DSSP file (Angstrom, degrees, kcal/mol; ACC not computed):
  #  RESIDUE AA STRUCTURE BP1 BP2  ACC     N-H-->O    O-->H-N    N-H-->O    O-->H-N    TCO  KAPPA ALPHA  PHI   PSI    X-CA   Y-CA   Z-CA
    1    1 A M     >        0   0    0      0, 0.0     4,-2.1     0, 0.0     5,-0.2   0.000 360.0 360.0 360.0 -45.1 -159.8   26.8  135.8
    2    2 A K  H  >  +     0   0    0      1,-0.2     4,-2.9     2,-0.2     5,-0.2   0.892 360.0  54.7 -59.5 -38.8 -157.1   25.3  133.5
    3    3 A K  H  > S+     0   0    0      1,-0.2     4,-2.5     2,-0.2    -1,-0.2   0.911 107.4  49.0 -62.4 -42.7 -157.2   28.4  131.4
    4    4 A K  H  > S+     0   0    0      2,-0.2     4,-2.2     1,-0.2    -1,-0.2   0.907 112.9  48.2 -62.2 -42.9 -156.4   30.6  134.4
    5    5 A V  H  X S+     0   0    0     -4,-2.1     4,-2.1     2,-0.2    -2,-0.2   0.940 113.6  45.3 -65.3 -48.1 -153.6   28.4  135.5
    6    6 A Y  H  X S+     0   0    0     -4,-2.9     4,-2.4     1,-0.2    -1,-0.2   0.876 113.6  50.1 -65.3 -37.3 -152.0   28.3  132.1
    7    7 A L  H  X S+     0   0    0     -4,-2.5     4,-2.5    -5,-0.2    -1,-0.2   0.878 110.1  49.5 -68.6 -36.3 -152.4   32.0  131.6
    8    8 A S  H  X S+     0   0    0     -4,-2.2     4,-2.1     2,-0.2    -2,-0.2   0.888 112.5  48.1 -70.5 -37.1 -150.8   32.8  134.9
    9    9 A I  H  X S+     0   0    0     -4,-2.1     4,-2.2     2,-0.2    -2,-0.2   0.927 113.3  47.8 -66.1 -44.0 -147.9   30.5  134.2
   10   10 A F  H  X S+     0   0    0     -4,-2.4     4,-2.3     1,-0.2    -2,-0.2   0.909 111.3  50.6 -64.5 -41.3 -147.4   32.0  130.7
   11   11 A A  H  X S+     0   0    0     -4,-2.5     4,-2.5     1,-0.2    -1,-0.2   0.893 109.5  51.0 -63.5 -39.7 -147.6   35.6  132.2
   12   12 A S  H  X S+     0   0    0     -4,-2.1     4,-2.5     2,-0.2    -1,-0.2   0.904 109.9  50.3 -65.8 -40.3 -145.0   34.7  134.8
   13   13 A L  H  X S+     0   0    0     -4,-2.2     4,-2.4     2,-0.2    -2,-0.2   0.911 110.4  49.3 -63.6 -40.3 -142.7   33.4  132.1
   14   14 A I  H  X S+     0   0    0     -4,-2.3     4,-2.3     2,-0.2    -2,-0.2   0.926 111.8  48.5 -63.5 -43.7 -143.1   36.5  130.0
   15   15 A L  H  X S+     0   0    0     -4,-2.5     4,-2.4     2,-0.2    -2,-0.2   0.889 111.1  50.7 -63.0 -38.9 -142.4   38.7  133.1
   16   16 A A  H  X S+     0   0    0     -4,-2.5     4,-2.4     2,-0.2    -2,-0.2   0.903 110.8  48.5 -67.5 -39.0 -139.2   36.6  133.9
   17   17 A V  H  X S+     0   0    0     -4,-2.4     4,-2.5     2,-0.2    -2,-0.2   0.899 111.1  51.5 -65.6 -38.8 -138.0   36.9  130.3
   18   18 A F  H  X S+     0   0    0     -4,-2.3     4,-2.2     2,-0.2    -2,-0.2   0.916 109.8  48.8 -63.7 -44.4 -138.7   40.7  130.5
   19   19 A V  H  X S+     0   0    0     -4,-2.4     4,-2.2     1,-0.2    -2,-0.2   0.922 111.8  49.6 -60.3 -44.8 -136.6   40.9  133.7
   20   20 A N  H  X S+     0   0    0     -4,-2.4     4,-2.3     1,-0.2    -2,-0.2   0.895 109.6  50.8 -64.0 -39.2 -133.8   39.0  132.2
   21   21 A A  H  X S+     0   0    0     -4,-2.5     4,-2.3     2,-0.2    -1,-0.2   0.882 110.5  49.5 -64.6 -38.0 -133.8   41.2  129.1
   22   22 A L  H  X S+     0   0    0     -4,-2.2     4,-2.3     2,-0.2    -1,-0.2   0.910 111.3  49.5 -66.2 -40.4 -133.7   44.3  131.2
   23   23 A G  H  X S+     0   0    0     -4,-2.2     4,-2.4     2,-0.2    -2,-0.2   0.899 111.2  49.3 -65.0 -40.5 -130.8   42.8  133.2
   24   24 A V  H  X S+     0   0    0     -4,-2.3     4,-2.5     2,-0.2    -2,-0.2   0.913 111.2  48.5 -66.4 -42.2 -128.9   41.9  130.0
   25   25 A S  H  X S+     0   0    0     -4,-2.3     4,-2.1     1,-0.2    -2,-0.2   0.894 112.4  49.0 -68.9 -35.9 -129.3   45.4  128.5
   26   26 A F  H  X S+     0   0    0     -4,-2.3     4,-2.4    -5,-0.2    -1,-0.2   0.920 111.8  50.3 -63.2 -41.7 -128.1   47.0  131.8
   27   27 A G  H  X S+     0   0    0     -4,-2.4     4,-2.4     1,-0.2    -2,-0.2   0.894 110.3  48.8 -63.4 -40.8 -125.1   44.6  131.8
   28   28 A E  H  X S+     0   0    0     -4,-2.5     4,-2.1     2,-0.2    -1,-0.2   0.903 111.9  48.8 -66.4 -41.0 -124.2   45.5  128.2
   29   29 A A  H  X S+     0   0    0     -4,-2.1     4,-2.1     2,-0.2    -2,-0.2   0.902 112.2  49.4 -63.4 -41.9 -124.5   49.2  129.0
   30   30 A M  H  X S+     0   0    0     -4,-2.4     4,-2.6     2,-0.2    -2,-0.2   0.898 108.5  53.1 -64.6 -41.6 -122.3   48.8  132.1
   31   31 A T  H  X S+     0   0    0     -4,-2.4     4,-2.5     2,-0.2    -2,-0.2   0.912 109.3  48.4 -59.7 -44.5 -119.8   46.8  130.1
   32   32 A E  H  X S+     0   0    0     -4,-2.1     4,-2.5     1,-0.2    -1,-0.2   0.906 112.0  49.7 -63.4 -41.4 -119.5   49.6  127.5
   33   33 A H  H  X S+     0   0    0     -4,-2.1     4,-2.6     2,-0.2    -2,-0.2   0.909 110.9  49.3 -63.9 -42.0 -119.1   52.2  130.2
   34   34 A V  H  X S+     0   0    0     -4,-2.6     4,-2.6     2,-0.2    -2,-0.2   0.921 111.5  49.0 -65.3 -44.0 -116.4   50.2  132.0
   35   35 A K  H  X S+     0   0    0     -4,-2.5     4,-2.3     2,-0.2     5,-0.2   0.931 112.3  48.2 -60.5 -44.8 -114.4   49.7  128.7
   36   36 A K  H  X S+     0   0    0     -4,-2.5     4,-2.4     1,-0.2    -2,-0.2   0.929 113.6  46.6 -63.8 -43.5 -114.6   53.4  127.9
   37   37 A E  H  X S+     0   0    0     -4,-2.6     4,-2.3     2,-0.2    -1,-0.2   0.880 110.9  53.3 -67.1 -35.6 -113.5   54.4  131.4
   38   38 A T  H  X S+     0   0    0     -4,-2.6     4,-2.3    -5,-0.2    -2,-0.2   0.940 111.5  44.5 -63.2 -45.6 -110.6   51.8  131.3
   39   39 A V  H  X S+     0   0    0     -4,-2.3     4,-2.0     1,-0.2    -2,-0.2   0.900 113.3  50.6 -67.1 -40.4 -109.3   53.1  128.1
   40   40 A E  H  <>S+     0   0    0     -4,-2.4     5,-3.4    -5,-0.2     6,-0.5   0.891 111.1  49.1 -62.8 -38.4 -109.6   56.8  129.2
   41   41 A M  H ><5S+     0   0    0     -4,-2.3     3,-1.3     3,-0.2    -2,-0.2   0.910 111.9  48.1 -67.7 -40.8 -107.8   56.0  132.4
   42   42 A A  H 3<5S+     0   0    0     -4,-2.3    -1,-0.2     1,-0.3    -2,-0.2   0.825 111.8  50.7 -68.6 -30.1 -105.0   54.2  130.5
   43   43 A L  T ><5S-     0   0    0     -4,-2.0     3,-1.0     3,-0.3    -1,-0.3   0.178 120.1-108.9 -92.7  17.7 -104.8   57.2  128.1
   44   44 A D  T < 5S-     0   0    0     -3,-1.3    -3,-0.2     1,-0.2    -2,-0.1   0.903  81.3 -40.4  56.9  47.6 -104.5   59.7  131.0
   45   45 A G  T 3 <S+     0   0    0     -5,-3.4    -1,-0.2     1,-0.3     2,-0.2   0.340 107.3 125.4  90.4  -6.0 -108.0   61.1  130.5
   46   46 A R    <   -     0   0    0     -3,-1.0    -1,-0.3    -6,-0.5    -3,-0.3  -0.565  58.6-121.5 -85.0 152.0 -108.0   61.2  126.7
   47   47 A S    >   -     0   0    0     -2,-0.2     3,-1.2     1,-0.1     4,-0.4  -0.561  18.5-119.5 -88.3 156.5 -110.8   59.6  124.7
   48   48 A I  G >  S+     0   0    0      1,-0.3     3,-0.8    -2,-0.2    -1,-0.1   0.788 114.5  60.6 -64.6 -26.9 -110.1   56.9  122.2
   49   49 A A  G 3  S+     0   0    0      1,-0.2    -1,-0.3     0, 0.0    -3,-0.0   0.700  95.6  63.6 -72.7 -19.3 -111.6   59.2  119.5
   50   50 A E  G <  S+     0   0    0     -3,-1.2     2,-0.3     2,-0.1    -1,-0.2   0.618  91.7  74.4 -82.8 -12.6 -109.0   61.8  120.2
   51   51 A I  S <  S-     0   0    0     -3,-0.8     2,-0.1    -4,-0.4     0, 0.0  -0.719  80.2-118.2-104.1 154.7 -106.0   59.7  119.1
   52   52 A S     >  -     0   0    0     -2,-0.3     4,-2.1     1,-0.1     5,-0.1  -0.298  26.1-109.1 -82.0 169.8 -104.9   58.9  115.6
   53   53 A Q  H  > S+     0   0    0      2,-0.2     4,-2.4     1,-0.2     5,-0.2   0.880 119.5  50.5 -66.2 -39.9 -104.7   55.4  114.2
   54   54 A E  H  > S+     0   0    0      2,-0.2     4,-2.4     1,-0.2    -1,-0.2   0.912 110.7  48.4 -63.7 -44.1 -100.9   55.6  114.1
   55   55 A E  H  > S+     0   0    0      1,-0.2     4,-2.5     2,-0.2    -2,-0.2   0.889 110.7  51.6 -66.3 -38.4 -100.7   56.7  117.7
   56   56 A A  H  X S+     0   0    0     -4,-2.1     4,-2.1     2,-0.2    -2,-0.2   0.917 110.0  48.9 -62.7 -43.1 -103.1   53.8  118.7
   57   57 A N  H  X S+     0   0    0     -4,-2.4     4,-1.0     1,-0.2    -2,-0.2   0.904 111.6  49.7 -64.2 -39.6 -100.9   51.3  116.9
   58   58 A A  H  X S+     0   0    0     -4,-2.4     4,-0.8     1,-0.2     3,-0.5   0.908 110.2  50.8 -63.5 -41.2  -97.8   52.7  118.6
   59   59 A L  H >< S+     0   0    0     -4,-2.5     3,-0.6     1,-0.2     6,-0.2   0.884 105.3  55.7 -65.8 -36.2  -99.5   52.5  122.0
   60   60 A M  H 3< S+     0   0    0     -4,-2.1    -1,-0.2     1,-0.2    -2,-0.2   0.763 109.3  47.6 -67.3 -23.3 -100.6   48.9  121.4
   61   61 A Q  H 3< S+     0   0    0     -4,-1.0    -1,-0.2    -3,-0.5    -2,-0.2   0.608  91.8  97.2 -89.2 -13.9  -96.9   47.9  120.8
   62   62 A D    <X  -     0   0    0     -4,-0.8     4,-1.6    -3,-0.6     3,-0.2  -0.661  61.5-156.9 -82.0 119.5  -95.7   49.8  123.9
   63   63 A P  H  > S+     0   0    0      0, 0.0     4,-2.0     0, 0.0    -1,-0.2   0.833  93.9  58.5 -63.9 -31.8  -95.3   47.5  126.9
   64   64 A E  H  > S+     0   0    0      1,-0.2     4,-2.2     2,-0.2     5,-0.1   0.894 105.7  48.9 -63.4 -39.7  -95.7   50.5  129.3
   65   65 A F  H  > S+     0   0    0      2,-0.2     4,-2.7     1,-0.2    -1,-0.2   0.886 108.1  54.3 -67.3 -37.4  -99.1   51.2  127.9
   66   66 A S  H  X S+     0   0    0     -4,-1.6     4,-2.2     1,-0.2    -1,-0.2   0.900 109.1  48.0 -63.1 -39.7 -100.1   47.6  128.3
   67   67 A D  H  X S+     0   0    0     -4,-2.0     4,-2.5     2,-0.2    -2,-0.2   0.905 112.1  49.0 -65.8 -41.2  -99.1   47.7  131.9
   68   68 A R  H  X S+     0   0    0     -4,-2.2     4,-2.7     2,-0.2    -2,-0.2   0.889 110.9  51.3 -64.2 -37.9 -101.1   50.9  132.4
   69   69 A L  H  X S+     0   0    0     -4,-2.7     4,-2.2     2,-0.2    -2,-0.2   0.897 110.7  47.8 -65.7 -41.0 -104.1   49.3  130.6
   70   70 A I  H  X S+     0   0    0     -4,-2.2     4,-2.1     2,-0.2    -2,-0.2   0.923 113.6  47.6 -64.7 -43.8 -103.9   46.2  132.9
   71   71 A A  H  X S+     0   0    0     -4,-2.5     4,-2.2     1,-0.2    -2,-0.2   0.905 112.4  49.1 -65.5 -40.0 -103.7   48.5  136.0
   72   72 A A  H  X S+     0   0    0     -4,-2.7     4,-2.7     1,-0.2     5,-0.3   0.887 109.4  52.7 -66.7 -36.5 -106.6   50.6  134.8
   73   73 A K  H  X S+     0   0    0     -4,-2.2     4,-2.3     1,-0.2    -2,-0.2   0.915 110.7  47.3 -63.7 -41.8 -108.7   47.5  134.1
   74   74 A K  H  X S+     0   0    0     -4,-2.1     4,-1.9     2,-0.2    -2,-0.2   0.901 113.8  47.6 -66.4 -40.8 -108.1   46.3  137.7
   75   75 A E  H  X S+     0   0    0     -4,-2.2     4,-1.8     2,-0.2    -2,-0.2   0.929 114.2  45.2 -67.1 -45.9 -108.9   49.7  139.2
   76   76 A V  H  X S+     0   0    0     -4,-2.7     4,-2.2     1,-0.2    -2,-0.2   0.880 111.5  53.8 -68.2 -36.5 -112.1   50.1  137.2
   77   77 A S  H  X S+     0   0    0     -4,-2.3     4,-0.6    -5,-0.3    -1,-0.2   0.889 109.1  48.4 -63.4 -37.7 -113.1   46.5  137.9
   78   78 A R  H  < S+     0   0    0     -4,-1.9     3,-0.4     1,-0.2     4,-0.3   0.868 111.8  51.4 -67.4 -35.2 -112.7   47.2  141.6
   79   79 A K  H  < S+     0   0    0     -4,-1.8     3,-0.2     1,-0.2    -2,-0.2   0.879 121.3  29.0 -69.3 -38.2 -114.8   50.3  141.3
   80   80 A Y  H >X S+     0   0    0     -4,-2.2     4,-1.0     1,-0.2     3,-0.6   0.188  83.7 107.4-112.1  16.3 -117.7   48.7  139.5
   81   81 A W  H 3X S+     0   0    0     -4,-0.6     4,-1.6    -3,-0.4     3,-0.3   0.865  78.1  56.8 -63.8 -34.4 -117.7   45.1  140.8
   82   82 A W  H 3> S+     0   0    0     -4,-0.3     4,-2.9     1,-0.2    -1,-0.2   0.776  96.5  63.4 -73.7 -24.0 -120.8   45.7  142.9
   83   83 A Y  H <> S+     0   0    0     -3,-0.6     4,-2.5     2,-0.2    -1,-0.2   0.914 104.7  47.3 -61.9 -41.3 -122.9   46.8  139.9
   84   84 A V  H  X S+     0   0    0     -4,-1.0     4,-2.3    -3,-0.3     5,-0.2   0.941 113.8  46.8 -65.7 -46.2 -122.5   43.4  138.4
   85   85 A G  H  X S+     0   0    0     -4,-1.6     4,-2.5     1,-0.2    -2,-0.2   0.895 113.6  48.5 -61.0 -41.0 -123.4   41.7  141.7
   86   86 A A  H  X S+     0   0    0     -4,-2.9     4,-3.0     2,-0.2     5,-0.3   0.905 109.9  52.3 -67.0 -40.7 -126.4   44.0  142.2
   87   87 A N  H  X S+     0   0    0     -4,-2.5     4,-2.2    -5,-0.2    -2,-0.2   0.933 113.8  42.9 -60.1 -47.3 -127.7   43.4  138.7
   88   88 A F  H  X S+     0   0    0     -4,-2.3     4,-2.6     2,-0.2    -2,-0.2   0.916 115.3  49.2 -64.5 -43.9 -127.5   39.6  139.1
   89   89 A T  H  X S+     0   0    0     -4,-2.5     4,-2.9    -5,-0.2     5,-0.2   0.933 111.1  48.4 -64.1 -46.2 -129.1   39.7  142.6
   90   90 A I  H  X S+     0   0    0     -4,-3.0     4,-2.7     2,-0.2     5,-0.2   0.923 112.7  49.2 -61.1 -44.4 -132.0   42.0  141.5
   91   91 A Q  H  X S+     0   0    0     -4,-2.2     4,-2.5    -5,-0.3     5,-0.2   0.945 112.7  47.8 -58.3 -47.7 -132.7   39.8  138.5
   92   92 A F  H  X S+     0   0    0     -4,-2.6     4,-2.3     1,-0.2    -2,-0.2   0.931 113.8  46.2 -59.8 -47.6 -132.6   36.7  140.7
   93   93 A L  H  X S+     0   0    0     -4,-2.9     4,-2.6     2,-0.2    -1,-0.2   0.900 112.3  49.9 -66.7 -40.9 -134.9   38.2  143.3
   94   94 A L  H  X S+     0   0    0     -4,-2.7     4,-2.5    -5,-0.2    -1,-0.2   0.921 112.2  47.4 -62.8 -43.3 -137.4   39.6  140.8
   95   95 A I  H  X S+     0   0    0     -4,-2.5     4,-2.3    -5,-0.2    -2,-0.2   0.885 111.9  51.4 -66.0 -36.8 -137.7   36.2  139.0
   96   96 A L  H  X S+     0   0    0     -4,-2.3     4,-2.5    -5,-0.2    -2,-0.2   0.912 110.5  48.1 -63.0 -43.8 -138.0   34.5  142.4
   97   97 A V  H  X S+     0   0    0     -4,-2.6     4,-2.6     2,-0.2     5,-0.2   0.920 111.2  50.7 -64.3 -43.7 -140.8   36.9  143.4
   98   98 A I  H  X S+     0   0    0     -4,-2.5     4,-2.4     1,-0.2    -2,-0.2   0.920 112.4  47.0 -59.9 -43.9 -142.6   36.4  140.1
   99   99 A S  H  X S+     0   0    0     -4,-2.3     4,-2.7     2,-0.2    -2,-0.2   0.908 112.4  48.6 -66.3 -41.2 -142.4   32.6  140.5
  100  100 A L  H  X S+     0   0    0     -4,-2.5     4,-2.6     2,-0.2    -2,-0.2   0.908 112.6  48.1 -65.7 -41.2 -143.6   32.6  144.1
  101  101 A V  H  X S+     0   0    0     -4,-2.6     4,-2.3     2,-0.2    -2,-0.2   0.918 113.8  47.2 -65.3 -43.4 -146.6   34.9  143.2
  102  102 A C  H  X S+     0   0    0     -4,-2.4     4,-2.7    -5,-0.2    -2,-0.2   0.931 112.4  49.7 -64.0 -44.7 -147.5   32.7  140.2
  103  103 A G  H  X S+     0   0    0     -4,-2.7     4,-2.6     1,-0.2     5,-0.2   0.910 111.3  49.1 -61.1 -43.6 -147.2   29.6  142.3
  104  104 A K  H  X S+     0   0    0     -4,-2.6     4,-2.7     2,-0.2    -1,-0.2   0.909 111.8  49.4 -62.5 -41.4 -149.4   31.1  145.0
  105  105 A Y  H  X S+     0   0    0     -4,-2.3     4,-2.7     2,-0.2    -2,-0.2   0.924 111.8  48.2 -64.0 -43.2 -152.0   32.1  142.5
  106  106 A V  H  X S+     0   0    0     -4,-2.7     4,-2.6     2,-0.2     5,-0.2   0.925 113.3  46.5 -63.9 -45.4 -152.0   28.6  140.9
  107  107 A I  H  X S+     0   0    0     -4,-2.6     4,-2.6     2,-0.2     5,-0.2   0.920 113.2  49.8 -62.5 -43.4 -152.3   26.9  144.2
  108  108 A H  H  X S+     0   0    0     -4,-2.7     4,-2.4    -5,-0.2    -2,-0.2   0.918 112.6  47.7 -61.2 -43.6 -155.1   29.3  145.3
  109  109 A T  H  X S+     0   0    0     -4,-2.7     4,-1.7     2,-0.2    -2,-0.2   0.919 114.1  45.7 -64.4 -43.9 -156.9   28.7  142.0
  110  110 A V  H  < S+     0   0    0     -4,-2.6     4,-0.3     2,-0.2    -2,-0.2   0.909 114.9  46.9 -68.3 -41.8 -156.7   24.9  142.1
  111  111 A V  H >< S+     0   0    0     -4,-2.6     3,-1.1    -5,-0.2    -2,-0.2   0.916 111.4  52.1 -66.1 -42.1 -157.7   24.8  145.8
  112  112 A R  H 3< S+     0   0    0     -4,-2.4    -1,-0.2     1,-0.3    -2,-0.2   0.855 116.3  39.3 -62.7 -37.4 -160.6   27.1  145.2
  113  113 A H  T 3< S+     0   0    0     -4,-1.7    -1,-0.3    -5,-0.2    -2,-0.2   0.302  87.9 125.5 -97.8   8.4 -161.9   25.0  142.3
  114  114 A A    <   -     0   0    0     -3,-1.1    -3,-0.1    -4,-0.3    -4,-0.0  -0.364  64.6-116.8 -68.8 146.0 -161.2   21.6  143.9
  115  115 A R              0   0    0      1,-0.1    -1,-0.1    -2,-0.1    -2,-0.1  -0.670 360.0 360.0 -83.5 136.4 -164.1   19.3  144.2
  116  116 A P              0   0    0      0, 0.0    -1,-0.1     0, 0.0    -2,-0.1   0.516 360.0 360.0 -73.7 360.0 -165.1   18.3  147.7
């Protein structure tokens, strides 16, 4: 009985870590996408790879570009805010379900093997 309980707890921890790792990788991919879209919006549709180093340095010194970059960041953040919330919520709910199922299994196993 102890072995089943320990294995179920260990399996639930492994599943929770797996859910967390998936959430982190999704979050990192989303962050990269948001950064890329922000820069493209600030550069009027051009990619960062399309501009030269000198042009990039000149843009970084330009206050107008800084204002466009800030405005683009706000607009992209408004566009993708719910992805972050959904990612966190889904992770939380999945870990909660894993914990509840494990807890139910442990309680069921202990009750079933309890001595009268």
